[in-house]
N, C-alpha and C positions, 0 to 999 in steps of 0.2 A: 493688818494683822498677820504675824509670821507664823507658818504653820511647818510643821515636820512631816517629812515622807520618810517611812520604814518599809525597807523592802524586804521580802523573806530570801533566804538562801538562793531557792529555785529561781526566783525573781531575778537577783543579781547573777545568776549565771546566764540566765535568758538574755539579759541586757548584753553581756559579754560578748555572749555568741552571735547576735543580730546587731548588735551596735546601735541601739534605739533608746537609749537612757534619756537623752534630750526630748525626745518625742513623746515619750511616757510622761514625762515630768510635766511637759506643756499641756498633755491632755488633762492632767489631773489639776492642774491652775486652773484651766478653763472650768472644770466642774466646780472647784471652790467658788470660783466668781460668780457660775451660774448660781450656787446656793445663796448668794448674797442679793439676788434679784436683777441681776444684769441678764439681758438677752443675748445669750450665746448658745449658738447651733451646736449642739455635740448629742451623741446616742448615747444615753445612759439610763439604767433601768435597775431599780430595787431588786433584788432576789429573793424569792420564796422557799420556804420548806427548811431544809437543812442547812441553805445558804442566807437564811433570814438574818438583816443587817450588815448585809454586805451588799455591794452595787455591780454592775457590770459595765463597764466603759468599752464601747466599741469604735474603733479606728480602722477600716479596711479590714483586712483579716485578722487584725490583732484583737484581743480581747484581754483585757485589766480588771480583775476582780480583785474589790480593795473595801475595806471598812474606813469609817471616820468617826474621830471621837469629838462628835459637836459639843458634848458636855463641858469639856474642858479646852476647846478649841486648840487643841494642841497638836493632834497628828492623824496623818493619812497612813493606814496601814496596806500598802499591796500585797497581796498574798499569792498571787498565781498571775503570771503573764504567759500567752501563748498565742499562737496563731493557729493551733489544732484542738483547741478545747472543744469545739461543737462541729 
């Protein structure tokens, strides 16, 4: 199944600055693979409160905040990428 990844403007700027586009895309692919039931070791957490419906994926100092449209199985929207979020 083919998924579309949409990045916010801030996320795209961060990609350009840090040159990490491939790394982030690979981590999001791993998450989608894990949702299909495969055993992949990634640090992902469902967020609560104001961020309900979003996920946080951690890779080293990098944090990827994103949501997934599981109903239509169309897209992953990465809304924020940072190494200074927490």
